[in-house]
N, C-alpha and C positions, 0 to 999 in steps of 0.2 A: 575807981572806975576800971572796969576790966577791959582789956584790949582784945580785939578779935584778930586772929592770925589767918591770913589767906593761904589756902592750900594751892599748890601748883596744879595746873590742869593735867589730867591723865590721858592716856591714849584712847581713841574711839573704839567702841566694842564691835567686833566682826559678826556678820549674820551667821546663823547656824548652817551647817553643811547639808542637812536633809532638805532645807528650803531650796537650796540651789539645784539639787537633783530633781526635785519635783517640778521646778520651773522648766528645766531642760527637757524633761519627758513630755511636758505639756506642749512645748513648741514642736517637738518631733511628731506628736500625734496630729497637731494642726497641719504640718507640712505634708504628712502622708494623706490626710483627708483631702487636702487641696490638690495633690497629684492625682488621686483617684478621680476626683471630680473633673479635672482637666482631661484625663484619659477618656472618661465617659463622654464628655462633650465632643472630643475628637471622633470617637467611635460613632456617635449619633450623627455628626455632620457627614462622615464617610458613608454611613448607611443611607442617608437621605440622597447624597449624590449618586451612589450606586443604583438606588431604586429608580431615580429619574432616568439614568442612562439606560438601564435594562428595559424600562418602559418604552423609551425612544427606539431602542434597537428592536424590540419585539414589534413595535408598530411598523418599523421599516421592513422587517422580515415578513410580517403579514401582508404588507403592501406588495413586496416583491413576489411572494407566493401567489397572491391573487393575480398579479400581472402575468406570472408564468402560467398559471392555470388558464387565464383568459387566452394567452398565446397558444397553449396546447389545445384548447378547445377549438381554435381556428385552424388546426393542422390535423389532417387525417394520416395516420401512419399504418401502412400495410406491410406485412412480412411475406416474403416469397423466395423463390429460387431463380437464379439466372439460367438461361438456356439460349442456344444458338437458333437463329431463325432458320438456317439451313443446316441440317444435321442428318447423318445417315448411320443407322445402327448396324453393326457388323456382328453376325451370329455364326456359331459353328454350323456347317452345312448339314442339311437334312438329306440323308442318302436315300435314293429311290430303290425300292425293292429289297432292302436289307434291314435287318435289325442289329444295329451297332450300338454297343454300350457306351464306348468313349472313343474320342479321336485324340491322337497324339500330335502336339505342335512340334514341328521340326525347324521352322524358321519364323521369326516374329520381329516386326519393326518396333523400335523403341517408342515409348510413350512421349508425346510432345513433339514428334517429328512432323514437319510440314511436308505434305505430299501433294502430288499432282494427280489428276484423274487418270486411272490406269496403272498407277504404281502398285507394286506387290506389297500387300500388308501382312499376310500370314500364309503359311503353307503347312498342311497337315501330311501325315504319313499316308502315302498312297499305295503301299506295297500290296495290301489286301485287295484293293480294288483292281489293281493291275493284274494280279494273279487270277482273280475271279474272271476278269475279262478274257484272259488267255484260255482258261479252262472252258468257259462257256462258248467261246468261238470254236474250239475243237469239237465240242459236243454238238454244236449247231451244224457244223460241216458234216459230221457223221450222220446226223438225223436227216439232213438234206439229201445225202446219198441214199438213205433208206426210202425216202419219199420217191425219189426217181426210180429206184428199183421196184417199188410197189406199183408205180404207175406203168412201168414196162410189163410187169406180170399181168396187170389188168388189161393192158392192150392186147397181149397174146391170148388171154382167156376170152376176151371179147371177140377176137377174130375167130377163134375156134368155135365158140357158141354160134356166131353168125353163120359159119359154114355148116354146122349141124342143122340150123334152122332152114338154110337154103336146101340142104339135102332132104329135109322133111317136107318142104314145100314141093320139091320135085317128085317125091314119093306120093304125095297127095294128088298131084296132077296126074301121075301115071295111074293111080287107083281110080280116079274119076274117068279116065279114058277106058279102062277095063269095064267100068260099070255101064258105059254107053253101048257096049256090045254084049250085055248080059243075056239078051234074048237069043243070041246065037250060041251061047254056052250051055253046057249041061247044068243040071240043077246043082250038082256038087261044086262045079267051077264057079257058078253064079254066087253060091253062098260063100265060097272062098274069096271071091272078088269083093263081095260086100264086107266081109271081115277085114280084108286088107284096107278098104276105104275107111272103115271106122278106126282101125289102128293108126292109119296115117294121120287122120284128123286129130286123134287123141295125142299122138306124138308131137304134132306141130303145136297144138295148144299148150302142152306141158313145156315144150322147149321155150315158147314165148313167155310163159309165166316164170319159169326158172331163170330165163335170161334177164328179166327185169329185177328179180330178187338178187341174182348174182351181181348185177351192176350196182344195186344199192349197197350190198354188203361190201363190195370192193371200194366204193366211194367212201363208205364209213371208215374202213380200215385206213385208206389214204388220208382221210380227214383227221383221224386220230394222230397219225404220224405228223401231219402238218401242224396240228395244234401243239404237239410236243416240241416240234422244231421252232415254231413261232414263240413259244414261251421261253425256250432257251435263248433264242435270238433277242428277245426283249430283255431278258436278264443280262445278256452280254452288252446290250446298248446301255442299260442302267449302270453296269459296272464301268463302261467307258465314260458315261456322263459323270458318275461319281468321282472318277479319277480326275476329271477336269475341275470338279468342285473343290478339290483339295487345295487349290490356289485361289485366294480371294484378293481382288484388286480394288483400289480406291474408287468409289463411285463418283466422288466430287473432289475438287480442290479444297484443302483445309488442313487441320491439325489432328493428329491421332490422340485420342483420349481413351484410356483404359477404364472399364467398369470394374467395380468391386463385386466379385461373385463368390459363391460357396464352392470351394475346391479342396479336396483332400482333407476334409474335416474342419476347415476354418475359412474365414473370409480373407480375400486378398485379390491381387491382380495376377493375371496369367503371366507365365514365363515360358521360355523354350523348354520343351520336355514335359510340360504339364499335359494332363489328360482332361478333357472337358466333354460334356454330353452334347450330342447334336441338338441344335436349336437354341442353345444358350447364348444370349447377347453378351459378349465380353469386351466389345470395343465400339468406339464411335469415331466418325470422321466429321468434325464440326468446322464450319466457316466462321472464324472469329471476327470477321469484318462487320457482321450484323448480329447484335445480341438483343435479347429481350428478357423481361422478368414476368413470370406468371405468379399471381398472388390470389389467394382466396378472399372473397369479400362477402360479408353477411348481407342479408337483404335490407337491413336497416341502413347500412352505409351505401348500399347500391343505389338508393334513390338519389343521392347527391352526385353520382358520377356521370360524366358526359364524355363521349368519344371525342378525342382531340384535346382533352384537358392536359395541361402541362403538369409535370411532377419533377421531383428530385429523387435520384436513386443513390442510396448509400450501400456500400459493401461492408458487411460485418467484419470480414477478415482484414480489410484495408480501410481504416477510418479516414485516411486522407483522400480517398477516391470518392468524388461526388460527380454524378453525371446528370445531364438533363434527360428527362423522359417525357413520354406522351402516351396517353391511353389510346390504344389501337382498337381493342375489341373486348366485349364482355360476352361470355357464353350465355345463350338464352336459357339453357336447361341447368337448373341447380340441383344440388343434392342435400339430403337431410343433414342438419347440424349434428355436432358431436353430443350435445346435451339435450336437445329438444328437436322433435320431429317437425314442429311448427316453424322453426327458424331454419331457413335454407341458406346454403352458401353457394356463391357463384364464382367462377374463375374469370379473372380479368388479366389482360395482357398489355404490358407497357413496353414500348420500344425504348432503346437506349441510344442516345446520340453521342458520338465520340467513340474512341477505342483506346485500349491500354493493354500492354502485354499481360498484366495481371487479371484482366477481365476474362474469365473462363467460365464454362458451363458448370452448373451444380454448386454455385456459391450462394450462401445465404445473403439476402439483400433486403433492404427496407426502402419502401416507396413512400415519400411524403408528399401530400397534396395540400395546398393552401386553400382552406375552405372559404376564408374571407375574400380572397382574390377571385375565386370561382363564383361566389355569390355576386360580387360586383360586376363581373363580366356578364353573368346571366341577366342582371338587372339592366346593364347598358344595352344588351342585345334586345331586350324587350322594349 
């Protein structure tokens, strides 16, 4: 009987290396896929949340825009310029009887100065007017002497002519007396007496006719001299008045404001030594205690305006300044619009309540009117 020999147990067999690498790679792919799926899920959730938020914000924006539009629809905004209720324009003087190209400023008050009525604002060079006055006065005195001399000559000539007429009348009377005794005279003497009578009558008639013509001629000569003297005297008075116009005084109490004018090839304010043409308005004296705004209103908006309606006045240059205003008047005559002749524009004036040192004329301003409040007020009044 054969015996079986038991063999000792051997070590366990290890798995192959390529099987382990394949298992590790599979787990890595599964992890990457899981990470990508997680990222996509997070992105999808974020997109959904953002979409809902954007939709909510757009809804609120639309609501706010609609509310703002509704509010603006109830407010009428008009643009215009500020101006003083009381203002006086100062212009370079227009000289009488002279053709002057320019006037030279010798003294000028600074802009923004507060003045009283009667204060000196500006003074122009008056030498030309003073010299013209002196020359014309001397010429007028000389011409006055010529008129007096001509009148004296005419008085002497008139006396002489009157004497000749008197002598001719005496000669005529004597010739008529001689004719009364013509029957006692000889034929030759009678004929001579008749000729003397005819000659005396003709001489008297001629003297009377020439006397009238001489008086008319003398009066015409004197009148010519008087006209020349009067013209010279008028020019002299014009020069005197022009010299007085060289000083301009404040017509009212207020503040001096310079205008921007065209001078020496550019736009600017006048200064001492500048030359400006007569009649050019270069300055204003305004009373800042009472200001107003003048705005253009088209005929569509005009229908809703009512005199006495309240408003708010904003200054574009100073956003922090807001004044209360009131519609004072609307011009009844309009002008054609800029783009259509059928649409007309009217000028409306709003008064400004209150005062501020920055509130000056010629500032751009906006006038706001509450259409809803005005409609409610009109409905209550009805």
